[in-house]
C-alpha positions as CSV (number, residue, x, y, z in Angstrom):
1,X,16.2,22.6,3.1
2,X,12.4,22.0,2.7
3,X,13.2,19.3,0.1
4,X,15.5,17.5,2.5
5,X,13.0,17.7,5.3
6,X,10.2,16.4,3.1
7,X,12.3,13.5,1.8
8,X,13.2,12.5,5.4
9,X,9.5,12.8,6.3
10,X,8.6,10.5,3.4
11,X,11.1,7.9,4.5
12,X,9.8,7.9,8.0
13,X,6.2,7.4,6.8
14,X,7.3,4.7,4.4
15,X,9.1,3.0,7.3
16,X,5.9,2.9,9.2
17,X,4.1,1.3,6.3
18,X,7.0,-1.2,5.8
19,X,6.6,-2.1,9.5
20,X,2.9,-2.7,9.0
21,X,3.7,-4.9,6.0
22,X,6.2,-6.9,8.1
23,X,3.6,-7.5,10.8
24,X,1.0,-8.6,8.2
25,X,3.6,-10.9,6.6
26,X,4.4,-12.5,10.0
27,X,0.7,-13.0,10.7
28,X,0.1,-14.5,7.2
29,X,3.1,-16.8,7.6
30,X,1.6,-18.1,10.9
31,X,-1.8,-18.6,9.3
32,X,-0.3,-20.6,6.4
33,X,1.9,-22.6,8.7
34,X,-1.1,-23.4,10.9
35,X,-3.0,-24.6,7.9
36,X,-0.2,-26.8,6.5
37,X,0.6,-28.3,9.9
38,X,-3.1,-29.0,10.8
39,X,-2.9,-32.7,10.1
40,X,-6.4,-33.6,11.4
41,X,-8.1,-31.1,9.2
42,X,-6.0,-32.1,6.1
43,X,-6.8,-35.8,6.9
44,X,-10.5,-35.0,7.2
45,X,-10.4,-33.1,3.9
46,X,-8.4,-35.9,2.2
47,X,-10.7,-38.6,3.6
48,X,-13.8,-37.0,2.4
49,X,-12.4,-36.4,-1.0
50,X,-11.2,-40.0,-1.2
51,X,-14.6,-41.3,-0.1
52,X,-16.4,-39.3,-2.8
53,X,-13.8,-39.8,-5.5
54,X,-15.1,-43.3,-6.5
55,X,-11.6,-44.7,-6.5
56,X,-9.9,-41.7,-8.2
57,X,-7.1,-41.3,-5.7
58,X,-5.0,-39.1,-7.9
59,X,-8.0,-36.8,-8.6
60,X,-8.8,-36.7,-4.8
61,X,-5.2,-35.8,-4.0
62,X,-5.1,-33.1,-6.7
63,X,-8.4,-31.6,-5.3
64,X,-7.0,-31.5,-1.8
65,X,-3.8,-29.8,-3.0
66,X,-5.8,-27.2,-4.9
67,X,-8.0,-26.6,-1.9
68,X,-5.0,-26.0,0.4
69,X,-3.3,-23.8,-2.2
70,X,-6.5,-21.8,-2.7
71,X,-6.6,-21.1,1.1
72,X,-3.0,-20.0,1.1
73,X,-3.6,-17.7,-1.8
74,X,-6.6,-16.2,-0.1
75,X,-4.6,-15.6,3.1
76,X,-1.9,-13.8,1.1
77,X,-4.4,-11.7,-0.8
78,X,-6.2,-10.7,2.4
79,X,-2.8,-9.5,3.8
80,X,-2.2,-7.3,0.8
81,X,-5.7,-5.9,1.0
82,X,-5.3,-5.2,4.7
83,X,-2.0,-3.4,3.9
84,X,-3.7,-1.1,1.4
85,X,-6.5,-0.3,3.8
86,X,-4.2,0.4,6.7
87,X,-2.0,2.7,4.5
88,X,-5.0,4.6,3.2
89,X,-6.6,5.1,6.7
90,X,-3.2,6.2,8.1
91,X,-2.8,8.9,5.3
92,X,-6.4,10.0,5.4
93,X,-6.7,10.2,9.2
94,X,-3.4,12.1,9.6
95,X,-4.2,14.6,6.8
96,X,-7.8,15.1,7.9
97,X,-7.2,15.9,11.6
98,X,-3.7,17.1,12.4
99,X,-3.0,18.0,8.8
100,X,0.3,16.1,8.7
101,X,1.5,12.5,8.9
102,X,3.8,11.4,11.7
103,X,6.9,11.9,9.5
104,X,5.9,15.4,8.5
105,X,5.0,16.3,12.1
106,X,8.5,15.2,13.3
107,X,10.1,17.3,10.5
108,X,8.0,20.3,11.1
109,X,5.9,20.1,8.0
110,X,2.2,20.2,7.2
111,X,-0.1,19.7,4.2
112,X,-2.3,22.6,3.1
113,X,-5.2,23.1,2.7
114,X,-6.7,21.0,5.4
115,X,-10.0,20.1,3.6
116,X,-11.6,16.7,3.6
117,X,-11.7,16.4,-0.2
118,X,-8.0,17.3,-0.5
119,X,-7.1,14.8,2.3
120,X,-9.1,12.1,0.6
121,X,-7.6,12.6,-2.8
122,X,-4.1,12.9,-1.5
123,X,-4.4,9.8,0.7
124,X,-5.8,7.8,-2.3
125,X,-2.9,8.8,-4.6
126,X,-0.2,8.3,-2.0
127,X,-1.6,4.8,-1.2
128,X,-1.8,3.9,-4.9
129,X,1.7,5.0,-5.6
130,X,3.4,3.6,-2.5
131,X,1.4,0.3,-1.9
132,X,-1.7,-0.5,-3.8
133,X,-0.3,-1.0,-7.4
134,X,2.5,-3.1,-6.0
135,X,0.0,-5.2,-4.1
136,X,-2.0,-5.7,-7.2
137,X,1.1,-6.9,-9.1
138,X,1.8,-9.4,-6.3
139,X,-1.7,-10.7,-6.2
140,X,-1.7,-11.2,-10.0
141,X,1.6,-13.0,-9.7
142,X,0.3,-15.5,-7.1
143,X,-2.8,-15.9,-9.2
144,X,-0.6,-17.1,-12.0
145,X,-1.1,-14.2,-14.4
146,X,2.6,-13.6,-14.9
147,X,2.5,-11.3,-18.0
148,X,-0.1,-9.0,-16.5
149,X,1.8,-9.0,-13.2
150,X,5.0,-7.8,-14.9
151,X,3.1,-5.0,-16.7
152,X,1.4,-3.8,-13.5
153,X,4.8,-4.1,-11.7
154,X,6.4,-1.8,-14.3
155,X,3.5,0.7,-13.8
156,X,4.0,0.5,-10.0
157,X,7.7,1.4,-10.3
158,X,7.0,4.3,-12.6
159,X,4.2,5.6,-10.4
160,X,6.4,5.2,-7.3
161,X,9.3,7.1,-8.8
162,X,7.1,9.9,-10.2
163,X,5.5,10.5,-6.8
164,X,8.5,10.0,-4.5
165,X,11.5,11.3,-6.3
166,X,10.1,14.6,-7.4
167,X,10.7,15.9,-3.8
168,X,14.4,16.1,-4.5
169,X,14.1,18.4,-7.5
170,X,13.7,22.2,-7.0
171,X,10.4,23.6,-8.0
172,X,8.7,20.2,-8.3
173,X,5.6,19.0,-6.6
174,X,4.7,15.3,-6.0
175,X,2.0,13.6,-8.1
176,X,-0.1,13.3,-4.9
177,X,0.1,17.1,-4.4
178,X,-0.7,17.9,-8.0
179,X,-3.7,15.6,-8.2
180,X,-5.0,16.6,-4.7
181,X,-4.3,20.4,-5.1
182,X,-2.2,20.5,-2.0
183,X,1.3,21.7,-1.0
184,X,3.7,20.8,1.8
185,X,4.9,23.8,3.8
186,X,6.6,24.5,7.1
187,X,4.4,23.9,10.1
188,X,4.1,27.6,11.0
189,X,4.0,28.9,7.4
190,X,0.6,30.1,6.2
191,X,-0.2,29.3,2.6
192,X,-3.3,28.7,0.5
193,X,-3.3,27.0,-2.9
194,X,-4.1,28.9,-6.0
195,X,-6.7,27.6,-8.4
196,X,-3.9,25.9,-10.3
197,X,-2.7,24.1,-7.1
198,X,0.4,26.1,-6.5
199,X,1.0,28.1,-3.4
200,X,1.6,31.9,-3.8
201,X,4.7,33.1,-2.2
202,X,6.0,29.7,-1.5
203,X,8.7,28.0,-3.6
204,X,7.3,24.8,-5.1
205,X,8.6,21.7,-3.5
206,X,8.0,18.1,-4.2
């Protein structure tokens, strides 16, 4: 029962992160659209490039295109960076103060122990597994580093599965719990982690 509740809590939290990603994607789309449709600014850029090109029209056009593309890439990278920061702050704030994320609170779960160092490590691992490594792969892709992007993408998939899918197996704890020394228990269940990170008297759950 605990495994099912934890899985549902994870889905709820991930849905919140997906919603934040959607909002950032919409904002970035509007920023890129505003840039591309800003004819006066593009004309100014192109005119200055043409004046200083000494007749190299093709070179001036290429420089303008690279300038616009660089701005678009920067907008997209900023969106990915913002998503990583938002995810980390959500996890860290929830684990530091109430001791549970919104999903865990709804499903009657909490993370123990509620210590700042545990919250920090758990938030960092969860953010890396759910968002950060994927974001890095996408940034590498738009930067044109295709081979490295595929490698990082493969690492992201493995990390995501190791951290997320362990919750459905009996006696397993997630990667975030193992690295942070935490456990997920019922909201009214008292438990303290042993030196090895397990919780005495509580069946291990993902």
